[in-house]
Every structure is written in structure tokens, then in C-alpha cells.
mmCIF file as Biopython writes it, N, C-alpha, C and O atoms, coordinates in Angstrom:
data_model
#
loop_
_atom_site.group_PDB
_atom_site.id
_atom_site.type_symbol
_atom_site.label_atom_id
_atom_site.label_alt_id
_atom_site.label_comp_id
_atom_site.label_asym_id
_atom_site.label_entity_id
_atom_site.label_seq_id
_atom_site.pdbx_PDB_ins_code
_atom_site.Cartn_x
_atom_site.Cartn_y
_atom_site.Cartn_z
_atom_site.occupancy
_atom_site.B_iso_or_equiv
_atom_site.auth_seq_id
_atom_site.auth_asym_id
_atom_site.pdbx_PDB_model_num
ATOM 1   N N  . MET A ? 1  ? -43.177 36.551  11.873 1.0 0.0 1  A 1 
ATOM 2   C CA . MET A ? 1  ? -41.942 35.895  12.178 1.0 0.0 1  A 1 
ATOM 3   C C  . MET A ? 1  ? -41.737 34.771  11.162 1.0 0.0 1  A 1 
ATOM 4   O O  . MET A ? 1  ? -42.666 34.029  10.842 1.0 0.0 1  A 1 
ATOM 5   N N  . VAL A ? 2  ? -40.528 34.661  10.670 1.0 0.0 2  A 1 
ATOM 6   C CA . VAL A ? 2  ? -40.170 33.613  9.720  1.0 0.0 2  A 1 
ATOM 7   C C  . VAL A ? 2  ? -39.148 32.707  10.373 1.0 0.0 2  A 1 
ATOM 8   O O  . VAL A ? 2  ? -38.145 33.167  10.919 1.0 0.0 2  A 1 
ATOM 9   N N  . LYS A ? 3  ? -39.412 31.422  10.310 1.0 0.0 3  A 1 
ATOM 10  C CA . LYS A ? 3  ? -38.450 30.448  10.825 1.0 0.0 3  A 1 
ATOM 11  C C  . LYS A ? 3  ? -37.816 29.732  9.648  1.0 0.0 3  A 1 
ATOM 12  O O  . LYS A ? 3  ? -38.503 29.332  8.708  1.0 0.0 3  A 1 
ATOM 13  N N  . ALA A ? 4  ? -36.536 29.577  9.705  1.0 0.0 4  A 1 
ATOM 14  C CA . ALA A ? 4  ? -35.818 28.886  8.634  1.0 0.0 4  A 1 
ATOM 15  C C  . ALA A ? 4  ? -34.947 27.805  9.248  1.0 0.0 4  A 1 
ATOM 16  O O  . ALA A ? 4  ? -34.443 27.944  10.363 1.0 0.0 4  A 1 
ATOM 17  N N  . GLY A ? 5  ? -34.784 26.748  8.513  1.0 0.0 5  A 1 
ATOM 18  C CA . GLY A ? 5  ? -33.933 25.661  8.984  1.0 0.0 5  A 1 
ATOM 19  C C  . GLY A ? 5  ? -33.021 25.196  7.876  1.0 0.0 5  A 1 
ATOM 20  O O  . GLY A ? 5  ? -33.261 25.443  6.694  1.0 0.0 5  A 1 
ATOM 21  N N  . ASN A ? 6  ? -32.011 24.544  8.269  1.0 0.0 6  A 1 
ATOM 22  C CA . ASN A ? 6  ? -31.061 24.010  7.300  1.0 0.0 6  A 1 
ATOM 23  C C  . ASN A ? 6  ? -30.795 22.555  7.649  1.0 0.0 6  A 1 
ATOM 24  O O  . ASN A ? 6  ? -29.714 22.201  8.120  1.0 0.0 6  A 1 
ATOM 25  N N  . SER A ? 7  ? -31.783 21.732  7.416  1.0 0.0 7  A 1 
ATOM 26  C CA . SER A ? 7  ? -31.604 20.320  7.741  1.0 0.0 7  A 1 
ATOM 27  C C  . SER A ? 7  ? -31.012 19.592  6.541  1.0 0.0 7  A 1 
ATOM 28  O O  . SER A ? 7  ? -31.539 19.651  5.430  1.0 0.0 7  A 1 
ATOM 29  N N  . GLU A ? 8  ? -29.926 18.919  6.789  1.0 0.0 8  A 1 
ATOM 30  C CA . GLU A ? 8  ? -29.236 18.200  5.724  1.0 0.0 8  A 1 
ATOM 31  C C  . GLU A ? 8  ? -29.976 16.901  5.408  1.0 0.0 8  A 1 
ATOM 32  O O  . GLU A ? 8  ? -30.327 16.136  6.307  1.0 0.0 8  A 1 
ATOM 33  N N  . LYS A ? 9  ? -30.201 16.674  4.146  1.0 0.0 9  A 1 
ATOM 34  C CA . LYS A ? 9  ? -30.832 15.434  3.704  1.0 0.0 9  A 1 
ATOM 35  C C  . LYS A ? 9  ? -29.826 14.298  3.833  1.0 0.0 9  A 1 
ATOM 36  O O  . LYS A ? 9  ? -28.625 14.494  3.652  1.0 0.0 9  A 1 
ATOM 37  N N  . THR A ? 10 ? -30.324 13.123  4.144  1.0 0.0 10 A 1 
ATOM 38  C CA . THR A ? 10 ? -29.459 11.948  4.218  1.0 0.0 10 A 1 
ATOM 39  C C  . THR A ? 10 ? -29.971 10.887  3.264  1.0 0.0 10 A 1 
ATOM 40  O O  . THR A ? 10 ? -31.118 10.935  2.822  1.0 0.0 10 A 1 
ATOM 41  N N  . GLY A ? 11 ? -29.121 9.940   2.955  1.0 0.0 11 A 1 
ATOM 42  C CA . GLY A ? 11 ? -29.483 8.859   2.049  1.0 0.0 11 A 1 
ATOM 43  C C  . GLY A ? 11 ? -29.340 7.514   2.728  1.0 0.0 11 A 1 
ATOM 44  O O  . GLY A ? 11 ? -29.022 7.422   3.914  1.0 0.0 11 A 1 
ATOM 45  N N  . SER A ? 12 ? -29.579 6.482   1.957  1.0 0.0 12 A 1 
ATOM 46  C CA . SER A ? 12 ? -29.468 5.126   2.487  1.0 0.0 12 A 1 
ATOM 47  C C  . SER A ? 12 ? -28.957 4.193   1.394  1.0 0.0 12 A 1 
ATOM 48  O O  . SER A ? 12 ? -28.935 4.535   0.212  1.0 0.0 12 A 1 
ATOM 49  N N  . VAL A ? 13 ? -28.554 3.021   1.824  1.0 0.0 13 A 1 
ATOM 50  C CA . VAL A ? 13 ? -28.074 1.999   0.899  1.0 0.0 13 A 1 
ATOM 51  C C  . VAL A ? 13 ? -28.561 0.641   1.400  1.0 0.0 13 A 1 
ATOM 52  O O  . VAL A ? 13 ? -28.628 0.397   2.605  1.0 0.0 13 A 1 
ATOM 53  N N  . ILE A ? 14 ? -28.898 -0.232  0.462  1.0 0.0 14 A 1 
ATOM 54  C CA . ILE A ? 14 ? -29.240 -1.612  0.805  1.0 0.0 14 A 1 
ATOM 55  C C  . ILE A ? 14 ? -28.089 -2.491  0.346  1.0 0.0 14 A 1 
ATOM 56  O O  . ILE A ? 14 ? -27.723 -2.487  -0.829 1.0 0.0 14 A 1 
ATOM 57  N N  . LEU A ? 15 ? -27.525 -3.242  1.277  1.0 0.0 15 A 1 
ATOM 58  C CA . LEU A ? 15 ? -26.436 -4.163  0.972  1.0 0.0 15 A 1 
ATOM 59  C C  . LEU A ? 15 ? -26.974 -5.584  0.954  1.0 0.0 15 A 1 
ATOM 60  O O  . LEU A ? 15 ? -27.806 -5.944  1.786  1.0 0.0 15 A 1 
ATOM 61  N N  . THR A ? 16 ? -26.506 -6.389  0.017  1.0 0.0 16 A 1 
ATOM 62  C CA . THR A ? 16 ? -26.905 -7.793  -0.078 1.0 0.0 16 A 1 
ATOM 63  C C  . THR A ? 16 ? -25.655 -8.652  -0.157 1.0 0.0 16 A 1 
ATOM 64  O O  . THR A ? 16 ? -24.753 -8.376  -0.947 1.0 0.0 16 A 1 
ATOM 65  N N  . LYS A ? 17 ? -25.604 -9.696  0.667  1.0 0.0 17 A 1 
ATOM 66  C CA . LYS A ? 17 ? -24.470 -10.624 0.654  1.0 0.0 17 A 1 
ATOM 67  C C  . LYS A ? 17 ? -24.931 -11.931 0.028  1.0 0.0 17 A 1 
ATOM 68  O O  . LYS A ? 17 ? -25.911 -12.532 0.469  1.0 0.0 17 A 1 
ATOM 69  N N  . THR A ? 18 ? -24.209 -12.368 -1.012 1.0 0.0 18 A 1 
ATOM 70  C CA . THR A ? 18 ? -24.537 -13.632 -1.676 1.0 0.0 18 A 1 
ATOM 71  C C  . THR A ? 18 ? -23.319 -14.539 -1.723 1.0 0.0 18 A 1 
ATOM 72  O O  . THR A ? 18 ? -22.179 -14.073 -1.743 1.0 0.0 18 A 1 
ATOM 73  N N  . ASP A ? 19 ? -23.576 -15.830 -1.740 1.0 0.0 19 A 1 
ATOM 74  C CA . ASP A ? 19 ? -22.515 -16.826 -1.870 1.0 0.0 19 A 1 
ATOM 75  C C  . ASP A ? 19 ? -21.979 -16.776 -3.293 1.0 0.0 19 A 1 
ATOM 76  O O  . ASP A ? 19 ? -22.749 -16.826 -4.252 1.0 0.0 19 A 1 
ATOM 77  N N  . VAL A ? 20 ? -20.661 -16.677 -3.432 1.0 0.0 20 A 1 
ATOM 78  C CA . VAL A ? 20 ? -20.040 -16.544 -4.749 1.0 0.0 20 A 1 
ATOM 79  C C  . VAL A ? 20 ? -20.262 -17.786 -5.615 1.0 0.0 20 A 1 
ATOM 80  O O  . VAL A ? 20 ? -20.317 -17.674 -6.839 1.0 0.0 20 A 1 
ATOM 81  N N  . ASN A ? 21 ? -20.388 -18.958 -5.007 1.0 0.0 21 A 1 
ATOM 82  C CA . ASN A ? 21 ? -20.549 -20.201 -5.770 1.0 0.0 21 A 1 
ATOM 83  C C  . ASN A ? 21 ? -21.996 -20.520 -6.115 1.0 0.0 21 A 1 
ATOM 84  O O  . ASN A ? 21 ? -22.287 -20.986 -7.216 1.0 0.0 21 A 1 
ATOM 85  N N  . THR A ? 22 ? -22.905 -20.272 -5.176 1.0 0.0 22 A 1 
ATOM 86  C CA . THR A ? 22 ? -24.298 -20.668 -5.381 1.0 0.0 22 A 1 
ATOM 87  C C  . THR A ? 22 ? -25.226 -19.508 -5.726 1.0 0.0 22 A 1 
ATOM 88  O O  . THR A ? 22 ? -26.309 -19.721 -6.270 1.0 0.0 22 A 1 
ATOM 89  N N  . GLY A ? 23 ? -24.809 -18.281 -5.412 1.0 0.0 23 A 1 
ATOM 90  C CA . GLY A ? 23 ? -25.672 -17.126 -5.623 1.0 0.0 23 A 1 
ATOM 91  C C  . GLY A ? 23 ? -26.730 -16.972 -4.550 1.0 0.0 23 A 1 
ATOM 92  O O  . GLY A ? 23 ? -27.545 -16.051 -4.608 1.0 0.0 23 A 1 
ATOM 93  N N  . LYS A ? 24 ? -26.727 -17.876 -3.560 1.0 0.0 24 A 1 
ATOM 94  C CA . LYS A ? 24 ? -27.704 -17.833 -2.475 1.0 0.0 24 A 1 
ATOM 95  C C  . LYS A ? 24 ? -27.404 -16.645 -1.559 1.0 0.0 24 A 1 
ATOM 96  O O  . LYS A ? 24 ? -26.247 -16.366 -1.245 1.0 0.0 24 A 1 
ATOM 97  N N  . LYS A ? 25 ? -28.465 -15.948 -1.134 1.0 0.0 25 A 1 
ATOM 98  C CA . LYS A ? 25 ? -28.311 -14.832 -0.207 1.0 0.0 25 A 1 
ATOM 99  C C  . LYS A ? 25 ? -27.971 -15.370 1.178  1.0 0.0 25 A 1 
ATOM 100 O O  . LYS A ? 25 ? -28.522 -16.378 1.618  1.0 0.0 25 A 1 
ATOM 101 N N  . LEU A ? 26 ? -27.047 -14.678 1.864  1.0 0.0 26 A 1 
ATOM 102 C CA . LEU A ? 26 ? -26.520 -15.154 3.140  1.0 0.0 26 A 1 
ATOM 103 C C  . LEU A ? 26 ? -27.001 -14.306 4.315  1.0 0.0 26 A 1 
ATOM 104 O O  . LEU A ? 26 ? -26.733 -13.106 4.380  1.0 0.0 26 A 1 
ATOM 105 N N  . ALA A ? 27 ? -27.707 -14.940 5.232  1.0 0.0 27 A 1 
ATOM 106 C CA . ALA A ? 27 ? -28.129 -14.288 6.465  1.0 0.0 27 A 1 
ATOM 107 C C  . ALA A ? 27 ? -26.964 -14.273 7.446  1.0 0.0 27 A 1 
ATOM 108 O O  . ALA A ? 27 ? -26.130 -15.179 7.440  1.0 0.0 27 A 1 
ATOM 109 N N  . GLY A ? 28 ? -26.908 -13.250 8.283  1.0 0.0 28 A 1 
ATOM 110 C CA . GLY A ? 28 ? -25.899 -13.175 9.332  1.0 0.0 28 A 1 
ATOM 111 C C  . GLY A ? 28 ? -24.529 -12.704 8.881  1.0 0.0 28 A 1 
ATOM 112 O O  . GLY A ? 28 ? -23.578 -12.762 9.660  1.0 0.0 28 A 1 
ATOM 113 N N  . ALA A ? 29 ? -24.402 -12.237 7.645  1.0 0.0 29 A 1 
ATOM 114 C CA . ALA A ? 29 ? -23.115 -11.710 7.168  1.0 0.0 29 A 1 
ATOM 115 C C  . ALA A ? 29 ? -22.864 -10.355 7.826  1.0 0.0 29 A 1 
ATOM 116 O O  . ALA A ? 29 ? -23.786 -9.558  7.995  1.0 0.0 29 A 1 
ATOM 117 N N  . VAL A ? 30 ? -21.622 -10.105 8.191  1.0 0.0 30 A 1 
ATOM 118 C CA . VAL A ? 30 ? -21.261 -8.872  8.885  1.0 0.0 30 A 1 
ATOM 119 C C  . VAL A ? 30 ? -20.539 -7.927  7.926  1.0 0.0 30 A 1 
ATOM 120 O O  . VAL A ? 30 ? -19.598 -8.320  7.235  1.0 0.0 30 A 1 
ATOM 121 N N  . PHE A ? 31 ? -20.993 -6.680  7.896  1.0 0.0 31 A 1 
ATOM 122 C CA . PHE A ? 31 ? -20.400 -5.639  7.060  1.0 0.0 31 A 1 
ATOM 123 C C  . PHE A ? 31 ? -19.850 -4.521  7.934  1.0 0.0 31 A 1 
ATOM 124 O O  . PHE A ? 31 ? -20.379 -4.243  9.010  1.0 0.0 31 A 1 
ATOM 125 N N  . ASP A ? 32 ? -18.789 -3.888  7.465  1.0 0.0 32 A 1 
ATOM 126 C CA . ASP A ? 32 ? -18.326 -2.607  7.980  1.0 0.0 32 A 1 
ATOM 127 C C  . ASP A ? 32 ? -18.341 -1.645  6.799  1.0 0.0 32 A 1 
ATOM 128 O O  . ASP A ? 32 ? -18.016 -2.037  5.679  1.0 0.0 32 A 1 
ATOM 129 N N  . LEU A ? 33 ? -18.712 -0.402  7.035  1.0 0.0 33 A 1 
ATOM 130 C CA . LEU A ? 33 ? -18.684 0.622   5.993  1.0 0.0 33 A 1 
ATOM 131 C C  . LEU A ? 33 ? -17.535 1.577   6.275  1.0 0.0 33 A 1 
ATOM 132 O O  . LEU A ? 33 ? -17.293 1.969   7.417  1.0 0.0 33 A 1 
ATOM 133 N N  . TYR A ? 34 ? -16.838 1.939   5.215  1.0 0.0 34 A 1 
ATOM 134 C CA . TYR A ? 34 ? -15.681 2.820   5.326  1.0 0.0 34 A 1 
ATOM 135 C C  . TYR A ? 34 ? -15.864 4.049   4.453  1.0 0.0 34 A 1 
ATOM 136 O O  . TYR A ? 34 ? -16.507 3.991   3.405  1.0 0.0 34 A 1 
ATOM 137 N N  . LYS A ? 35 ? -15.296 5.154   4.892  1.0 0.0 35 A 1 
ATOM 138 C CA . LYS A ? 35 ? -15.208 6.344   4.055  1.0 0.0 35 A 1 
ATOM 139 C C  . LYS A ? 35 ? -14.145 6.086   2.996  1.0 0.0 35 A 1 
ATOM 140 O O  . LYS A ? 35 ? -13.346 5.158   3.123  1.0 0.0 35 A 1 
ATOM 141 N N  . ALA A ? 36 ? -14.137 6.906   1.957  1.0 0.0 36 A 1 
ATOM 142 C CA . ALA A ? 36 ? -13.165 6.748   0.877  1.0 0.0 36 A 1 
ATOM 143 C C  . ALA A ? 36 ? -11.727 6.856   1.387  1.0 0.0 36 A 1 
ATOM 144 O O  . ALA A ? 36 ? -10.817 6.280   0.791  1.0 0.0 36 A 1 
ATOM 145 N N  . ASN A ? 37 ? -11.516 7.585   2.480  1.0 0.0 37 A 1 
ATOM 146 C CA . ASN A ? 37 ? -10.165 7.746   3.022  1.0 0.0 37 A 1 
ATOM 147 C C  . ASN A ? 37 ? -9.735  6.584   3.921  1.0 0.0 37 A 1 
ATOM 148 O O  . ASN A ? 37 ? -8.626  6.590   4.456  1.0 0.0 37 A 1 
ATOM 149 N N  . GLY A ? 38 ? -10.616 5.582   4.088  1.0 0.0 38 A 1 
ATOM 150 C CA . GLY A ? 38 ? -10.283 4.403   4.881  1.0 0.0 38 A 1 
ATOM 151 C C  . GLY A ? 38 ? -10.787 4.428   6.314  1.0 0.0 38 A 1 
ATOM 152 O O  . GLY A ? 38 ? -10.697 3.415   7.008  1.0 0.0 38 A 1 
ATOM 153 N N  . ASP A ? 39 ? -11.316 5.557   6.776  1.0 0.0 39 A 1 
ATOM 154 C CA . ASP A ? 39 ? -11.863 5.629   8.128  1.0 0.0 39 A 1 
ATOM 155 C C  . ASP A ? 39 ? -13.158 4.826   8.217  1.0 0.0 39 A 1 
ATOM 156 O O  . ASP A ? 39 ? -13.982 4.865   7.304  1.0 0.0 39 A 1 
ATOM 157 N N  . LYS A ? 40 ? -13.334 4.094   9.324  1.0 0.0 40 A 1 
ATOM 158 C CA . LYS A ? 40 ? -14.576 3.343   9.523  1.0 0.0 40 A 1 
ATOM 159 C C  . LYS A ? 40 ? -15.718 4.308   9.796  1.0 0.0 40 A 1 
ATOM 160 O O  . LYS A ? 40 ? -15.577 5.266   10.555 1.0 0.0 40 A 1 
ATOM 161 N N  . LEU A ? 41 ? -16.849 4.036   9.161  1.0 0.0 41 A 1 
ATOM 162 C CA . LEU A ? 41 ? -18.040 4.851   9.357  1.0 0.0 41 A 1 
ATOM 163 C C  . LEU A ? 41 ? -19.066 4.110   10.207 1.0 0.0 41 A 1 
ATOM 164 O O  . LEU A ? 41 ? -19.629 4.684   11.139 1.0 0.0 41 A 1 
ATOM 165 N N  . ARG A ? 42 ? -19.311 2.851   9.896  1.0 0.0 42 A 1 
ATOM 166 C CA . ARG A ? 42 ? -20.238 1.992   10.646 1.0 0.0 42 A 1 
ATOM 167 C C  . ARG A ? 42 ? -19.616 0.604   10.759 1.0 0.0 42 A 1 
ATOM 168 O O  . ARG A ? 42 ? -18.963 0.134   9.827  1.0 0.0 42 A 1 
ATOM 169 N N  . THR A ? 43 ? -19.818 -0.041  11.888 1.0 0.0 43 A 1 
ATOM 170 C CA . THR A ? 43 ? -19.258 -1.377  12.082 1.0 0.0 43 A 1 
ATOM 171 C C  . THR A ? 43 ? -20.328 -2.338  12.587 1.0 0.0 43 A 1 
ATOM 172 O O  . THR A ? 43 ? -21.340 -1.927  13.154 1.0 0.0 43 A 1 
ATOM 173 N N  . GLY A ? 44 ? -20.079 -3.620  12.369 1.0 0.0 44 A 1 
ATOM 174 C CA . GLY A ? 44 ? -20.962 -4.650  12.902 1.0 0.0 44 A 1 
ATOM 175 C C  . GLY A ? 44 ? -22.354 -4.683  12.305 1.0 0.0 44 A 1 
ATOM 176 O O  . GLY A ? 44 ? -23.305 -5.056  12.993 1.0 0.0 44 A 1 
ATOM 177 N N  . LEU A ? 45 ? -22.502 -4.304  11.046 1.0 0.0 45 A 1 
ATOM 178 C CA . LEU A ? 45 ? -23.802 -4.350  10.369 1.0 0.0 45 A 1 
ATOM 179 C C  . LEU A ? 45 ? -24.058 -5.787  9.929  1.0 0.0 45 A 1 
ATOM 180 O O  . LEU A ? 45 ? -23.232 -6.373  9.230  1.0 0.0 45 A 1 
ATOM 181 N N  . VAL A ? 46 ? -25.183 -6.358  10.327 1.0 0.0 46 A 1 
ATOM 182 C CA . VAL A ? 46 ? -25.465 -7.773  10.077 1.0 0.0 46 A 1 
ATOM 183 C C  . VAL A ? 46 ? -26.680 -7.925  9.168  1.0 0.0 46 A 1 
ATOM 184 O O  . VAL A ? 46 ? -27.713 -7.291  9.386  1.0 0.0 46 A 1 
ATOM 185 N N  . THR A ? 47 ? -26.547 -8.779  8.138  1.0 0.0 47 A 1 
ATOM 186 C CA . THR A ? 47 ? -27.659 -9.010  7.214  1.0 0.0 47 A 1 
ATOM 187 C C  . THR A ? 47 ? -28.785 -9.788  7.888  1.0 0.0 47 A 1 
ATOM 188 O O  . THR A ? 47 ? -28.557 -10.569 8.812  1.0 0.0 47 A 1 
ATOM 189 N N  . ASP A ? 48 ? -30.001 -9.558  7.405  1.0 0.0 48 A 1 
ATOM 190 C CA . ASP A ? 48 ? -31.182 -10.237 7.937  1.0 0.0 48 A 1 
ATOM 191 C C  . ASP A ? 48 ? -31.351 -11.621 7.306  1.0 0.0 48 A 1 
ATOM 192 O O  . ASP A ? 48 ? -30.455 -12.110 6.618  1.0 0.0 48 A 1 
ATOM 193 N N  . LYS A ? 49 ? -32.494 -12.242 7.544  1.0 0.0 49 A 1 
ATOM 194 C CA . LYS A ? 49 ? -32.741 -13.600 7.030  1.0 0.0 49 A 1 
ATOM 195 C C  . LYS A ? 49 ? -32.760 -13.657 5.508  1.0 0.0 49 A 1 
ATOM 196 O O  . LYS A ? 49 ? -32.614 -14.730 4.923  1.0 0.0 49 A 1 
ATOM 197 N N  . ASN A ? 50 ? -32.940 -12.496 4.862  1.0 0.0 50 A 1 
ATOM 198 C CA . ASN A ? 50 ? -32.942 -12.425 3.395  1.0 0.0 50 A 1 
ATOM 199 C C  . ASN A ? 50 ? -31.580 -12.046 2.824  1.0 0.0 50 A 1 
ATOM 200 O O  . ASN A ? 50 ? -31.440 -11.855 1.616  1.0 0.0 50 A 1 
ATOM 201 N N  . GLY A ? 51 ? -30.574 -11.936 3.694  1.0 0.0 51 A 1 
ATOM 202 C CA . GLY A ? 51 ? -29.230 -11.592 3.245  1.0 0.0 51 A 1 
ATOM 203 C C  . GLY A ? 51 ? -29.036 -10.118 2.945  1.0 0.0 51 A 1 
ATOM 204 O O  . GLY A ? 51 ? -28.066 -9.746  2.285  1.0 0.0 51 A 1 
ATOM 205 N N  . THR A ? 52 ? -29.948 -9.265  3.423  1.0 0.0 52 A 1 
ATOM 206 C CA . THR A ? 52 ? -29.847 -7.833  3.141  1.0 0.0 52 A 1 
ATOM 207 C C  . THR A ? 52 ? -29.815 -7.010  4.426  1.0 0.0 52 A 1 
ATOM 208 O O  . THR A ? 52 ? -30.215 -7.467  5.497  1.0 0.0 52 A 1 
ATOM 209 N N  . ILE A ? 53 ? -29.330 -5.798  4.282  1.0 0.0 53 A 1 
ATOM 210 C CA . ILE A ? 53 ? -29.345 -4.840  5.387  1.0 0.0 53 A 1 
ATOM 211 C C  . ILE A ? 53 ? -29.534 -3.446  4.806  1.0 0.0 53 A 1 
ATOM 212 O O  . ILE A ? 53 ? -28.955 -3.114  3.772  1.0 0.0 53 A 1 
ATOM 213 N N  . LEU A ? 54 ? -30.338 -2.638  5.467  1.0 0.0 54 A 1 
ATOM 214 C CA . LEU A ? 54 ? -30.555 -1.247  5.082  1.0 0.0 54 A 1 
ATOM 215 C C  . LEU A ? 54 ? -29.740 -0.370  6.020  1.0 0.0 54 A 1 
ATOM 216 O O  . LEU A ? 54 ? -29.883 -0.452  7.240  1.0 0.0 54 A 1 
ATOM 217 N N  . VAL A ? 55 ? -28.890 0.463   5.451  1.0 0.0 55 A 1 
ATOM 218 C CA . VAL A ? 55 ? -28.106 1.418   6.234  1.0 0.0 55 A 1 
ATOM 219 C C  . VAL A ? 55 ? -28.596 2.806   5.858  1.0 0.0 55 A 1 
ATOM 220 O O  . VAL A ? 55 ? -28.514 3.206   4.697  1.0 0.0 55 A 1 
ATOM 221 N N  . SER A ? 56 ? -29.105 3.537   6.836  1.0 0.0 56 A 1 
ATOM 222 C CA . SER A ? 56 ? -29.656 4.863   6.555  1.0 0.0 56 A 1 
ATOM 223 C C  . SER A ? 56 ? -28.896 5.934   7.328  1.0 0.0 56 A 1 
ATOM 224 O O  . SER A ? 56 ? -28.002 5.636   8.121  1.0 0.0 56 A 1 
ATOM 225 N N  . GLY A ? 57 ? -29.268 7.176   7.082  1.0 0.0 57 A 1 
ATOM 226 C CA . GLY A ? 57 ? -28.625 8.295   7.756  1.0 0.0 57 A 1 
ATOM 227 C C  . GLY A ? 57 ? -27.260 8.640   7.189  1.0 0.0 57 A 1 
ATOM 228 O O  . GLY A ? 57 ? -26.425 9.217   7.885  1.0 0.0 57 A 1 
ATOM 229 N N  . LEU A ? 58 ? -27.026 8.289   5.924  1.0 0.0 58 A 1 
ATOM 230 C CA . LEU A ? 58 ? -25.733 8.552   5.288  1.0 0.0 58 A 1 
ATOM 231 C C  . LEU A ? 58 ? -25.730 9.938   4.658  1.0 0.0 58 A 1 
ATOM 232 O O  . LEU A ? 58 ? -26.693 10.333  3.999  1.0 0.0 58 A 1 
ATOM 233 N N  . LYS A ? 59 ? -24.647 10.671  4.864  1.0 0.0 59 A 1 
ATOM 234 C CA . LYS A ? 59 ? -24.538 12.021  4.311  1.0 0.0 59 A 1 
ATOM 235 C C  . LYS A ? 59 ? -24.355 11.965  2.799  1.0 0.0 59 A 1 
ATOM 236 O O  . LYS A ? 59 ? -23.662 11.079  2.298  1.0 0.0 59 A 1 
ATOM 237 N N  . PRO A ? 60 ? -24.966 12.897  2.061  1.0 0.0 60 A 1 
ATOM 238 C CA . PRO A ? 60 ? -24.819 12.916  0.602  1.0 0.0 60 A 1 
ATOM 239 C C  . PRO A ? 60 ? -23.372 13.184  0.191  1.0 0.0 60 A 1 
ATOM 240 O O  . PRO A ? 60 ? -22.645 13.926  0.851  1.0 0.0 60 A 1 
ATOM 241 N N  . GLY A ? 61 ? -22.981 12.562  -0.908 1.0 0.0 61 A 1 
ATOM 242 C CA . GLY A ? 61 ? -21.645 12.757  -1.446 1.0 0.0 61 A 1 
ATOM 243 C C  . GLY A ? 61 ? -20.575 11.945  -0.760 1.0 0.0 61 A 1 
ATOM 244 O O  . GLY A ? 61 ? -19.408 12.011  -1.149 1.0 0.0 61 A 1 
ATOM 245 N N  . LEU A ? 62 ? -20.939 11.185  0.246  1.0 0.0 62 A 1 
ATOM 246 C CA . LEU A ? 62 ? -19.979 10.381  0.985  1.0 0.0 62 A 1 
ATOM 247 C C  . LEU A ? 62 ? -19.727 9.082   0.239  1.0 0.0 62 A 1 
ATOM 248 O O  . LEU A ? 62 ? -20.662 8.326   -0.024 1.0 0.0 62 A 1 
ATOM 249 N N  . LEU A ? 63 ? -18.493 8.817   -0.100 1.0 0.0 63 A 1 
ATOM 250 C CA . LEU A ? 63 ? -18.147 7.585   -0.801 1.0 0.0 63 A 1 
ATOM 251 C C  . LEU A ? 63 ? -17.859 6.487   0.201  1.0 0.0 63 A 1 
ATOM 252 O O  . LEU A ? 63 ? -17.051 6.665   1.113  1.0 0.0 63 A 1 
ATOM 253 N N  . LEU A ? 64 ? -18.514 5.361   0.035  1.0 0.0 64 A 1 
ATOM 254 C CA . LEU A ? 64 ? -18.354 4.238   0.954  1.0 0.0 64 A 1 
ATOM 255 C C  . LEU A ? 64 ? -17.983 2.992   0.196  1.0 0.0 64 A 1 
ATOM 256 O O  . LEU A ? 64 ? -18.307 2.848   -0.983 1.0 0.0 64 A 1 
ATOM 257 N N  . TYR A ? 65 ? -17.300 2.089   0.877  1.0 0.0 65 A 1 
ATOM 258 C CA . TYR A ? 65 ? -17.031 0.785   0.293  1.0 0.0 65 A 1 
ATOM 259 C C  . TYR A ? 65 ? -16.845 -0.219  1.386  1.0 0.0 65 A 1 
ATOM 260 O O  . TYR A ? 65 ? -16.606 -1.395  1.111  1.0 0.0 65 A 1 
#
């Protein structure tokens, strides 16, 4: 017996929020991710104490901003 699967690979992105004047990384910044067509994909993403957030489980080829 042969078992086959078709699991789609996903990707991730690390977002960093910095102060435009000082360059300091900002904790607690809130991000929303949108598809290229303007639809919201993820909301309420908050940066950690280092001003970064990891967003995973993103489908390949999906354009976000």
C-alpha cells in the first residue's frame, strides 16, 4: 500500500517596528497584514519587547503589505 499526501508548504515573515526619528525598536506596535487585493489576512499582531513579531503559516506566493 502506498500513501501519498499533498501538504502545502507555508512560509513566515518577521516584522520589525522602529521609530522613524531614533531608529529604536518599538515594543507593543500593532500590525495588520493584508492581501494584495486589500483583504485583511491577520489582525492585531503585536510586537514583542524587541519590537519584532514572527507571523507564520503564510501561503506561498501570497503578497502581503
